N, C-alpha and C positions, 0 to 999 in steps of 0.2 A: 964354434967353441964359445962358451960364456963363462964368466967368473962369478963364483958364489961368494957373496960378501960375508957369509957366516963361517963356512969351513975353509975359506981362502984357497979354493981349488978351481982349476979350469976343468969344466965338464962339457959334455955334449949338450946341444940345445934341447934335446928331448928330455933332459933331466930337470927342466925348468917349466913352471906353469906359464901358460899364455893367457893374458887378460885382454878383453876388448877395450878399446878407447873410443869414446864417442865424440870427444872434442877435436880430435885430429883426423880429418878424412883422408889425408895422404898417408898416415900411419895408423890404421884402424886397430892395431893390437900392440901389446908390449909384453916382455917377459918379466917374471918376478925377479927380485934381487937375490933370492935364496933358492937353492936347489930343492927338489921335492922332499928329500930326507930332512934337510935342515928346517924347512918350513913346517913339516909335521912335528918335529921336536919342539919348535918354537910355539906352535899352536897348543901342544900338550901342556907346556909350562904356563902359557897365558890362561888356559881354561882351568888349570889346577889352582892358579892364584885367584881367579875370579869365581871359583865354585861357590863360595859363600854368598856372593852377590847374585849370581844368576839362578841358583837352584832354590826353589821354595821349600825343599825338603828340610833344609837347615834353618828354616824360619822359626823364630821363638814363638811359644804359645801366646805370649802377650801381644806380639805383633799381629798375629792372625785375629786376635780379639779386637785390637784397634782397627784393623781393616773392616771387620764386620760392623763395628760401631760407626765408622765413617760412612759405610754403605747405607746404614739405617738413616743417618743424618742427611745424607744426600737425597735419599728417597723422600724424607720429610720435607725438604726444601722444594723438590719438584711437585709434591702434592699440595704445597701451600701451608703445611703445618708450622713450618719455620719461615719467617720472613727476614730477609736481609736488612740489617740496621747499620747505622754508622758506628764507628768505634766508641765503645763504652768509656774509654779512658780520655781520649782527646777530641772525639767528635769528627774525626776524619771520615768522609763518606765512603772511601775505599776500605772495606774491612773484610776480614776472613774469620772463620770459626776457630774457637779455642775450646776444647773439651776440658772442663774442670775435673770431672770424674768420669771415667769410661763406663762405670756401671749405670750411669744415667745418661743415655745417648742424646736426649733432647735438652739437657741442662747445659747450655753452652754460653760462652761470652763472644761477642762480636768485637774483634780488635783489629786495628790496622797492623801492617807488617812490622813497623817499628815497635809498637806497644806489645805485640805478640812475642817478639824477640826478648823484650825486657822481662816479660812474664817468665819465659823459660830460663832466663839468666837468674831470676830471683826465686827459683824453685816453685814456680806456679803461684806466687803470691803477688797480687796486684793491688796497690793502694790507689783507690779512686777517690 
């Protein structure tokens, strides 16, 4: 008999999932803390809550456009059309890309992480 922490009932061991443990050779498996019914209900709630994050069906059209532009830019870097430069604001050699307008995929600013955050806080306006 095992105790389910979710429904607070004592149930037979076959009502609990068994998991392998690799760290303990003397106890190579363990039981779940919830019975199979409670675990299924818990998983349904978690998946429902995360459905917007996990599922690309709910992706906004603008996000898919951004992803396409990012892919074009990444390909341009690998082909040598875009060369990594230091931050245009402060000169920090560790820089990342900032797209000014997504309709122009190769028109980018090279900014360090700190300056990039400042740009996004100031509604994409950077005073250089």
